[in-house]
Phi, psi and omega in degrees: 000321179296321179298315181295325179293327184280342186294334179289323175292321178296322178293318179297324180274354184056043183284135176299336180297334181298317182296324177297318180295315183293324180289334175279338178212081187301337181296337180293341183298334180259016182294151174224145178277189185295346178256007180085001180292132185241175175296328176297317179298317181295313182295321180292318182296322183263011173063036177268083189291322179296318178296320177303313181295321180294319180299319183277315188274324180269318184258002172057040174289132181278104194295328182273353181269333185274109179235149179276188184294344177265007180076024186252132174282178181294343179296333183289346185250006181291151181236358180226154176296325181299317179292318179297317180296319178301313182294316185282311189271327182265319187252357170063041169290149183274112181287349180268358178300137180249144180276188183296337179269358179090011181263143166282173179298318179298317181292322181293315179296320179293320179298322180279350181074026185254145167047068183300330178295321179293317178302314180301313181297311183295325179295320179287333177295319182269003174086016180250013180221175180294155182291151180252132182246344182266157183290341182271009178083008180241166179301152181306132179097349179257150177244167186292348178269003178281133178272116179274125180301150179295155180295152178291148176295160186302331185269008181236129175231157177238123179257112181262115180233166179279126180258149177295152179285104183292337182291337180252007182295143178278348180286132184294334183268004181300136184233150172288156176306138182292114181296330179292319177296318178299317180297319181294322178297313181295320180295318181294318182295333182273351182286147181293335183266020184302320183273000180276171179300320179296317180296320179291328177295317178297321180297316180297319179295320181293317178295321178299318178300318181295316180297316180296324179294317178295319181298319180296320179294320179297319180297318180298321181293320181292328183276343184280000000 
């Protein structure tokens, strides 16, 4: 019993001793503790990709059957795109599996505000996100150290349209986009509290400032 209790710590540490234990008693590979936590969960959480492959391919652990007490497979605990890609593409975990609360892994991670790169990858896998063209699971040109801004709340949308080239405008008052306003927008979008009440209040104030600035310029043009 002590040996079985320790195998989860050995998996978290990626200890070579774990494989010796499992090879002497292969049934332990599918063990779960009192909370349903398995060796797969430990290996996925700590990004031990070789161990993940060994558990499934050598010890034939059925990856979609082992769920914890919340009904979550090991995909729900990944923290890197590499681990998510290994589970989905190499070991064929089901990214559409829902936990006891009805969330997929992508939805649960997004709800918790964790690991946006993983959320981005999983969403495109299940077809609810933009396509991925780079090998690291992110859009072409991005690396895993890029911080992806959190998604906009349901009541906020961004309409991207083509604007006239102000640099060639014949109007004397035509102005280039305010770099300070652009900086403030980018800074606000990157903040952790963007989706909170405080963050949305700041967004409304910033948009209000921009609208008032445009209105003042229009008035000056009409009076000139």
